[in-house]
LUMNULUM-763581 format. One record per residue (C-alpha): y, x, z; residue number from 0. Coordinates in steps of 0.1 Angstrom, whole numbers, plus 5000, padded with zeros to 4 digits. Last residue first. Layout:
! LUMNULUM-763581
+------+------+------+-----+
:   yy :   xx :   zz :   i :
+------+------+------+-----+
:    Y :    X :    Z : NUM :
...
+------+------+------+-----+
//
This chain:
! LUMNULUM-763581
+------+------+------+-----+
:   yy :   xx :   zz :   i :
+------+------+------+-----+
: 4946 : 5143 : 5082 : 419 :
: 4930 : 5165 : 5107 : 418 :
: 4950 : 5175 : 5137 : 417 :
: 4926 : 5168 : 5165 : 416 :
: 4891 : 5179 : 5156 : 415 :
: 4894 : 5206 : 5129 : 414 :
: 4929 : 5219 : 5137 : 413 :
: 4923 : 5217 : 5175 : 412 :
: 4889 : 5234 : 5173 : 411 :
: 4903 : 5261 : 5150 : 410 :
: 4931 : 5269 : 5174 : 409 :
: 4907 : 5270 : 5203 : 408 :
: 4885 : 5294 : 5184 : 407 :
: 4914 : 5317 : 5175 : 406 :
: 4926 : 5317 : 5211 : 405 :
: 4891 : 5326 : 5223 : 404 :
: 4890 : 5355 : 5197 : 403 :
: 4923 : 5367 : 5209 : 402 :
: 4911 : 5367 : 5245 : 401 :
: 4881 : 5389 : 5235 : 400 :
: 4903 : 5413 : 5216 : 399 :
: 4926 : 5416 : 5246 : 398 :
: 4897 : 5421 : 5269 : 397 :
: 4884 : 5449 : 5247 : 396 :
: 4918 : 5466 : 5247 : 395 :
: 4919 : 5464 : 5285 : 394 :
: 4885 : 5481 : 5287 : 393 :
: 4896 : 5507 : 5262 : 392 :
: 4927 : 5514 : 5283 : 391 :
: 4906 : 5516 : 5315 : 390 :
: 4883 : 5541 : 5299 : 389 :
: 4912 : 5562 : 5288 : 388 :
: 4927 : 5561 : 5322 : 387 :
: 4894 : 5572 : 5337 : 386 :
: 4890 : 5601 : 5312 : 385 :
: 4926 : 5612 : 5320 : 384 :
: 4918 : 5613 : 5357 : 383 :
: 4886 : 5632 : 5352 : 382 :
: 4901 : 5657 : 5329 : 381 :
: 4929 : 5662 : 5354 : 380 :
: 4904 : 5669 : 5381 : 379 :
: 4884 : 5692 : 5359 : 378 :
: 4913 : 5714 : 5349 : 377 :
: 4923 : 5711 : 5312 : 376 :
: 4912 : 5741 : 5291 : 375 :
: 4889 : 5720 : 5269 : 374 :
: 4917 : 5697 : 5259 : 373 :
: 4911 : 5660 : 5259 : 372 :
: 4921 : 5641 : 5227 : 371 :
: 4885 : 5638 : 5215 : 370 :
: 4875 : 5620 : 5247 : 369 :
: 4867 : 5586 : 5232 : 368 :
: 4857 : 5559 : 5256 : 367 :
: 4824 : 5541 : 5250 : 366 :
: 4827 : 5506 : 5238 : 365 :
: 4823 : 5480 : 5265 : 364 :
: 4791 : 5459 : 5265 : 363 :
: 4775 : 5481 : 5292 : 362 :
: 4804 : 5473 : 5315 : 361 :
: 4796 : 5436 : 5313 : 360 :
: 4823 : 5414 : 5297 : 359 :
: 4846 : 5395 : 5320 : 358 :
: 4841 : 5358 : 5319 : 357 :
: 4873 : 5340 : 5309 : 356 :
: 4888 : 5312 : 5332 : 355 :
: 4917 : 5294 : 5316 : 354 :
: 4946 : 5287 : 5340 : 353 :
: 4963 : 5255 : 5351 : 352 :
: 4964 : 5266 : 5388 : 351 :
: 5000 : 5276 : 5384 : 350 :
: 5008 : 5239 : 5377 : 349 :
: 4993 : 5230 : 5410 : 348 :
: 5015 : 5256 : 5428 : 347 :
: 5046 : 5242 : 5412 : 346 :
: 5039 : 5209 : 5428 : 345 :
: 5026 : 5180 : 5406 : 344 :
: 5049 : 5150 : 5401 : 343 :
: 5032 : 5117 : 5410 : 342 :
: 5018 : 5088 : 5391 : 341 :
: 4997 : 5108 : 5367 : 340 :
: 4990 : 5094 : 5333 : 339 :
: 4954 : 5093 : 5321 : 338 :
: 4945 : 5122 : 5298 : 337 :
: 4955 : 5130 : 5263 : 336 :
: 4940 : 5138 : 5229 : 335 :
: 4941 : 5105 : 5212 : 334 :
: 4919 : 5105 : 5181 : 333 :
: 4939 : 5092 : 5152 : 332 :
: 4924 : 5109 : 5121 : 331 :
: 4890 : 5097 : 5131 : 330 :
: 4901 : 5061 : 5126 : 329 :
: 4900 : 5066 : 5088 : 328 :
: 4907 : 5031 : 5077 : 327 :
: 4940 : 5038 : 5059 : 326 :
: 4970 : 5014 : 5060 : 325 :
: 4991 : 5032 : 5087 : 324 :
: 4981 : 5067 : 5075 : 323 :
: 5014 : 5077 : 5058 : 322 :
: 5035 : 5062 : 5086 : 321 :
: 5060 : 5038 : 5068 : 320 :
: 5095 : 5049 : 5075 : 319 :
: 5111 : 5028 : 5102 : 318 :
: 5132 : 4997 : 5104 : 317 :
: 5138 : 4979 : 5137 : 316 :
: 5133 : 4948 : 5157 : 315 :
: 5126 : 4948 : 5195 : 314 :
: 5132 : 4920 : 5221 : 313 :
: 5130 : 4888 : 5201 : 312 :
: 5133 : 4858 : 5223 : 311 :
: 5102 : 4836 : 5220 : 310 :
: 5077 : 4823 : 5195 : 309 :
: 5090 : 4842 : 5165 : 308 :
: 5107 : 4830 : 5133 : 307 :
: 5115 : 4854 : 5104 : 306 :
: 5148 : 4844 : 5087 : 305 :
: 5156 : 4857 : 5052 : 304 :
: 5184 : 4869 : 5030 : 303 :
: 5214 : 4861 : 5051 : 302 :
: 5245 : 4871 : 5031 : 301 :
: 5270 : 4897 : 5044 : 300 :
: 5278 : 4906 : 5008 : 299 :
: 5275 : 4944 : 5011 : 298 :
: 5251 : 4942 : 5041 : 297 :
: 5223 : 4920 : 5027 : 296 :
: 5209 : 4905 : 5059 : 295 :
: 5174 : 4900 : 5073 : 294 :
: 5173 : 4879 : 5105 : 293 :
: 5147 : 4880 : 5132 : 292 :
: 5148 : 4847 : 5151 : 291 :
: 5137 : 4836 : 5186 : 290 :
: 5172 : 4824 : 5195 : 289 :
: 5173 : 4854 : 5219 : 288 :
: 5181 : 4876 : 5190 : 287 :
: 5168 : 4901 : 5165 : 286 :
: 5187 : 4918 : 5137 : 285 :
: 5177 : 4937 : 5105 : 284 :
: 5204 : 4949 : 5081 : 283 :
: 5197 : 4958 : 5045 : 282 :
: 5218 : 4980 : 5022 : 281 :
: 5221 : 5013 : 5040 : 280 :
: 5193 : 5029 : 5019 : 279 :
: 5173 : 5038 : 5051 : 278 :
: 5175 : 5003 : 5064 : 277 :
: 5199 : 4994 : 5092 : 276 :
: 5188 : 4982 : 5127 : 275 :
: 5200 : 4956 : 5152 : 274 :
: 5187 : 4945 : 5186 : 273 :
: 5192 : 4918 : 5213 : 272 :
: 5218 : 4895 : 5196 : 271 :
: 5225 : 4868 : 5223 : 270 :
: 5226 : 4833 : 5210 : 269 :
: 5230 : 4811 : 5178 : 268 :
: 5223 : 4839 : 5153 : 267 :
: 5235 : 4834 : 5117 : 266 :
: 5270 : 4848 : 5111 : 265 :
: 5273 : 4884 : 5100 : 264 :
: 5310 : 4894 : 5103 : 263 :
: 5331 : 4921 : 5085 : 262 :
: 5346 : 4898 : 5058 : 261 :
: 5351 : 4871 : 5084 : 260 :
: 5382 : 4890 : 5098 : 259 :
: 5389 : 4866 : 5127 : 258 :
: 5371 : 4889 : 5151 : 257 :
: 5400 : 4914 : 5149 : 256 :
: 5390 : 4946 : 5167 : 255 :
: 5414 : 4962 : 5192 : 254 :
: 5414 : 5000 : 5188 : 253 :
: 5419 : 5027 : 5214 : 252 :
: 5418 : 5063 : 5202 : 251 :
: 5448 : 5058 : 5179 : 250 :
: 5454 : 5064 : 5142 : 249 :
: 5420 : 5051 : 5133 : 248 :
: 5396 : 5072 : 5111 : 247 :
: 5388 : 5055 : 5078 : 246 :
: 5351 : 5063 : 5070 : 245 :
: 5338 : 5046 : 5101 : 244 :
: 5338 : 5010 : 5088 : 243 :
: 5328 : 4987 : 5116 : 242 :
: 5305 : 4957 : 5109 : 241 :
: 5303 : 4929 : 5134 : 240 :
: 5274 : 4906 : 5144 : 239 :
: 5282 : 4871 : 5156 : 238 :
: 5257 : 4856 : 5181 : 237 :
: 5276 : 4850 : 5214 : 236 :
: 5263 : 4880 : 5233 : 235 :
: 5273 : 4903 : 5205 : 234 :
: 5257 : 4926 : 5180 : 233 :
: 5273 : 4958 : 5168 : 232 :
: 5271 : 4975 : 5134 : 231 :
: 5284 : 5009 : 5126 : 230 :
: 5295 : 5022 : 5092 : 229 :
: 5298 : 5055 : 5074 : 228 :
: 5273 : 5073 : 5096 : 227 :
: 5254 : 5084 : 5065 : 226 :
: 5221 : 5072 : 5082 : 225 :
: 5236 : 5039 : 5091 : 224 :
: 5247 : 5032 : 5127 : 223 :
: 5232 : 5008 : 5153 : 222 :
: 5245 : 4988 : 5183 : 221 :
: 5234 : 4960 : 5205 : 220 :
: 5247 : 4938 : 5234 : 219 :
: 5285 : 4936 : 5231 : 218 :
: 5305 : 4911 : 5252 : 217 :
: 5329 : 4892 : 5230 : 216 :
: 5367 : 4897 : 5221 : 215 :
: 5361 : 4933 : 5210 : 214 :
: 5376 : 4966 : 5221 : 213 :
: 5367 : 4998 : 5202 : 212 :
: 5372 : 5030 : 5221 : 211 :
: 5370 : 5062 : 5200 : 210 :
: 5366 : 5099 : 5206 : 209 :
: 5356 : 5101 : 5243 : 208 :
: 5348 : 5138 : 5250 : 207 :
: 5314 : 5153 : 5258 : 206 :
: 5323 : 5184 : 5239 : 205 :
: 5293 : 5188 : 5215 : 204 :
: 5279 : 5153 : 5218 : 203 :
: 5313 : 5137 : 5209 : 202 :
: 5314 : 5102 : 5223 : 201 :
: 5320 : 5068 : 5206 : 200 :
: 5327 : 5037 : 5228 : 199 :
: 5320 : 5001 : 5219 : 198 :
: 5338 : 4978 : 5243 : 197 :
: 5333 : 4941 : 5254 : 196 :
: 5327 : 4949 : 5291 : 195 :
: 5291 : 4938 : 5284 : 194 :
: 5286 : 4972 : 5270 : 193 :
: 5281 : 4992 : 5238 : 192 :
: 5274 : 5029 : 5234 : 191 :
: 5276 : 5052 : 5204 : 190 :
: 5269 : 5089 : 5207 : 189 :
: 5281 : 5113 : 5179 : 188 :
: 5262 : 5144 : 5168 : 187 :
: 5282 : 5174 : 5155 : 186 :
: 5262 : 5200 : 5174 : 185 :
: 5230 : 5189 : 5157 : 184 :
: 5231 : 5161 : 5132 : 183 :
: 5222 : 5124 : 5133 : 182 :
: 5237 : 5098 : 5156 : 181 :
: 5225 : 5087 : 5190 : 180 :
: 5227 : 5049 : 5194 : 179 :
: 5230 : 5033 : 5229 : 178 :
: 5225 : 4997 : 5240 : 177 :
: 5233 : 4973 : 5268 : 176 :
: 5256 : 4993 : 5292 : 175 :
: 5263 : 4972 : 5323 : 174 :
: 5300 : 4966 : 5331 : 173 :
: 5330 : 4989 : 5337 : 172 :
: 5322 : 5014 : 5309 : 171 :
: 5342 : 5048 : 5311 : 170 :
: 5317 : 5065 : 5334 : 169 :
: 5302 : 5091 : 5311 : 168 :
: 5281 : 5118 : 5327 : 167 :
: 5274 : 5148 : 5306 : 166 :
: 5250 : 5177 : 5309 : 165 :
: 5231 : 5158 : 5335 : 164 :
: 5221 : 5175 : 5368 : 163 :
: 5187 : 5187 : 5379 : 162 :
: 5186 : 5197 : 5415 : 161 :
: 5178 : 5233 : 5421 : 160 :
: 5145 : 5247 : 5436 : 159 :
: 5125 : 5226 : 5411 : 158 :
: 5113 : 5255 : 5390 : 157 :
: 5088 : 5237 : 5367 : 156 :
: 5116 : 5230 : 5342 : 155 :
: 5109 : 5195 : 5326 : 154 :
: 5145 : 5182 : 5332 : 153 :
: 5161 : 5215 : 5323 : 152 :
: 5144 : 5218 : 5290 : 151 :
: 5151 : 5181 : 5282 : 150 :
: 5189 : 5186 : 5285 : 149 :
: 5202 : 5153 : 5297 : 148 :
: 5231 : 5131 : 5286 : 147 :
: 5242 : 5103 : 5310 : 146 :
: 5258 : 5069 : 5304 : 145 :
: 5270 : 5050 : 5334 : 144 :
: 5278 : 5012 : 5335 : 143 :
: 5258 : 5006 : 5366 : 142 :
: 5234 : 4984 : 5345 : 141 :
: 5221 : 5015 : 5329 : 140 :
: 5223 : 5043 : 5303 : 139 :
: 5201 : 5073 : 5297 : 138 :
: 5205 : 5098 : 5269 : 137 :
: 5180 : 5125 : 5257 : 136 :
: 5183 : 5161 : 5248 : 135 :
: 5164 : 5188 : 5228 : 134 :
: 5143 : 5163 : 5208 : 133 :
: 5161 : 5174 : 5176 : 132 :
: 5169 : 5137 : 5168 : 131 :
: 5185 : 5132 : 5202 : 130 :
: 5164 : 5109 : 5222 : 129 :
: 5174 : 5074 : 5235 : 128 :
: 5168 : 5057 : 5268 : 127 :
: 5180 : 5021 : 5275 : 126 :
: 5184 : 4996 : 5303 : 125 :
: 5182 : 5018 : 5335 : 124 :
: 5183 : 4998 : 5367 : 123 :
: 5211 : 5004 : 5392 : 122 :
: 5225 : 5034 : 5410 : 121 :
: 5215 : 5059 : 5383 : 120 :
: 5203 : 5095 : 5386 : 119 :
: 5170 : 5087 : 5402 : 118 :
: 5147 : 5116 : 5392 : 117 :
: 5110 : 5123 : 5384 : 116 :
: 5098 : 5152 : 5363 : 115 :
: 5066 : 5168 : 5350 : 114 :
: 5042 : 5139 : 5352 : 113 :
: 5009 : 5151 : 5338 : 112 :
: 4992 : 5131 : 5311 : 111 :
: 4979 : 5163 : 5295 : 110 :
: 4990 : 5157 : 5258 : 109 :
: 5018 : 5133 : 5268 : 108 :
: 5038 : 5156 : 5292 : 107 :
: 5053 : 5128 : 5313 : 106 :
: 5089 : 5122 : 5323 : 105 :
: 5099 : 5096 : 5348 : 104 :
: 5135 : 5082 : 5352 : 103 :
: 5142 : 5061 : 5383 : 102 :
: 5168 : 5033 : 5384 : 101 :
: 5143 : 5005 : 5379 : 100 :
: 5113 : 5021 : 5363 :  99 :
: 5125 : 5042 : 5334 :  98 :
: 5102 : 5059 : 5309 :  97 :
: 5104 : 5093 : 5291 :  96 :
: 5073 : 5103 : 5271 :  95 :
: 5071 : 5140 : 5261 :  94 :
: 5051 : 5159 : 5234 :  93 :
: 5055 : 5134 : 5205 :  92 :
: 5076 : 5157 : 5184 :  91 :
: 5105 : 5132 : 5182 :  90 :
: 5104 : 5127 : 5220 :  89 :
: 5092 : 5092 : 5230 :  88 :
: 5115 : 5067 : 5247 :  87 :
: 5110 : 5038 : 5271 :  86 :
: 5132 : 5015 : 5291 :  85 :
: 5126 : 4988 : 5318 :  84 :
: 5091 : 4998 : 5327 :  83 :
: 5072 : 4978 : 5353 :  82 :
: 5062 : 5001 : 5381 :  81 :
: 5047 : 5035 : 5389 :  80 :
: 5030 : 5034 : 5355 :  79 :
: 4993 : 5031 : 5347 :  78 :
: 4981 : 5044 : 5313 :  77 :
: 4944 : 5036 : 5311 :  76 :
: 4921 : 5055 : 5287 :  75 :
: 4886 : 5045 : 5277 :  74 :
: 4897 : 5030 : 5245 :  73 :
: 4929 : 5033 : 5226 :  72 :
: 4940 : 4998 : 5216 :  71 :
: 4924 : 4978 : 5188 :  70 :
: 4945 : 4966 : 5158 :  69 :
: 4940 : 5000 : 5141 :  68 :
: 4960 : 5021 : 5116 :  67 :
: 4988 : 5031 : 5140 :  66 :
: 4963 : 5040 : 5167 :  65 :
: 4973 : 5017 : 5196 :  64 :
: 4988 : 5025 : 5229 :  63 :
: 4996 : 5002 : 5258 :  62 :
: 5016 : 5014 : 5288 :  61 :
: 5011 : 4996 : 5321 :  60 :
: 5030 : 4984 : 5352 :  59 :
: 5025 : 4948 : 5344 :  58 :
: 5047 : 4919 : 5333 :  57 :
: 5069 : 4934 : 5305 :  56 :
: 5041 : 4958 : 5293 :  55 :
: 5054 : 4990 : 5279 :  54 :
: 5047 : 4998 : 5242 :  53 :
: 5033 : 5027 : 5223 :  52 :
: 5023 : 5028 : 5186 :  51 :
: 5003 : 5059 : 5176 :  50 :
: 5001 : 5081 : 5145 :  49 :
: 5038 : 5083 : 5135 :  48 :
: 5040 : 5113 : 5159 :  47 :
: 5041 : 5089 : 5188 :  46 :
: 5060 : 5057 : 5178 :  45 :
: 5080 : 5039 : 5205 :  44 :
: 5086 : 5005 : 5221 :  43 :
: 5103 : 4996 : 5254 :  42 :
: 5138 : 4990 : 5240 :  41 :
: 5138 : 4953 : 5250 :  40 :
: 5108 : 4943 : 5271 :  39 :
: 5074 : 4938 : 5255 :  38 :
: 5051 : 4909 : 5260 :  37 :
: 5013 : 4913 : 5264 :  36 :
: 4996 : 4944 : 5252 :  35 :
: 4964 : 4928 : 5238 :  34 :
: 4974 : 4925 : 5201 :  33 :
: 4988 : 4948 : 5174 :  32 :
: 4996 : 4931 : 5140 :  31 :
: 4997 : 4944 : 5105 :  30 :
: 5014 : 4937 : 5071 :  29 :
: 5034 : 4905 : 5078 :  28 :
: 5050 : 4890 : 5048 :  27 :
: 5088 : 4884 : 5049 :  26 :
: 5091 : 4895 : 5012 :  25 :
: 5118 : 4923 : 5014 :  24 :
: 5113 : 4929 : 5052 :  23 :
: 5077 : 4937 : 5048 :  22 :
: 5066 : 4932 : 5083 :  21 :
: 5047 : 4949 : 5111 :  20 :
: 5040 : 4929 : 5143 :  19 :
: 5039 : 4939 : 5179 :  18 :
: 5024 : 4923 : 5210 :  17 :
: 5008 : 4895 : 5190 :  16 :
: 5003 : 4857 : 5189 :  15 :
: 5010 : 4851 : 5226 :  14 :
: 5032 : 4881 : 5234 :  13 :
: 5059 : 4856 : 5244 :  12 :
: 5088 : 4880 : 5249 :  11 :
: 5091 : 4891 : 5213 :  10 :
: 5082 : 4922 : 5193 :   9 :
: 5092 : 4934 : 5158 :   8 :
: 5084 : 4963 : 5135 :   7 :
: 5100 : 4965 : 5100 :   6 :
: 5086 : 4987 : 5072 :   5 :
: 5099 : 5013 : 5049 :   4 :
: 5086 : 5032 : 5019 :   3 :
: 5059 : 5006 : 5012 :   2 :
: 5032 : 5017 : 4988 :   1 :
: 5000 : 5000 : 5000 :   0 :
+------+------+------+-----+
//
């Protein structure tokens, strides 16, 4: 099936499916994932485009499916410290960051070990977003704060010093509902929306507030196209607004005119929970509490299609089609991870994660070479040099032995875990 881009949606009922994959152009569903219950907003992620991960809205569980299977991963149970309110997966699939209330937990996905736990917010966290490089992630919550974290510092095993965010933005006065992290490296922009009716744009490099857009309605969702030429924000009343970013404003604070119908998508009758723009920048996907997913043509603001759900839509976004989504080779999607820990290990326990290697017997070692010894060297010196040479040969043999083990491990991973 040749689909460049697909749409993935979830709702709060979980009765027909946990997640559904759609062809946004035709409105046909392509795949469904069941058995995971309902999914809270911003609690869905893709792991290396091979697995779909959701957080249960009613139970402290994560549910994981191979991307090409309707059955969840077997014989593994991912129990969380509580019901998850926000979830994000690092772009490389190595770390999973989840929020339970106001606490942020970080797991190393391949081992299932919890590597960090911190409570930086005063109230529950509503959204977690990763930078596209995976080097940083952003948390935002009902306390109105937005924090940017360096992942390397968060997962550092040396916990003698308290982990502090790289930036802490406190400009919002009401709960932050959504965050979008733009593309790029040092020139990345961070977009936030809040119930205080503002959309704020921050510079990732300097941590400064670049733009403050003030609306007449509370804002609940935000997204930006790949070219970052336009931003789209959803509101609590239903209208969706388009903001042109190519014409910089003359002032940092801008009051948006909601009477300009040319920049408004009208179709939802309630809170807009999520918005997403297609790769080509032509199609907008939006979900709302009115149980509808709407597909829009951005240049004309016309509603192309409405996809009805059984309850409030919590997640709806475009993503590139994983290349193995519609194949039947389940062996390509073997999950190499353990059950998730519910507590952070001490540094001493991490030090215990060693590989035991049997030392070779002395008779297996190659005989030391003494061709460099001079005949006129005193006997004691000759004995010391001979001992040092024997130790050097023994160490060299150990190194060769460890290299062979490394090579065997690499071949095993390639053959059994990373096959395509």
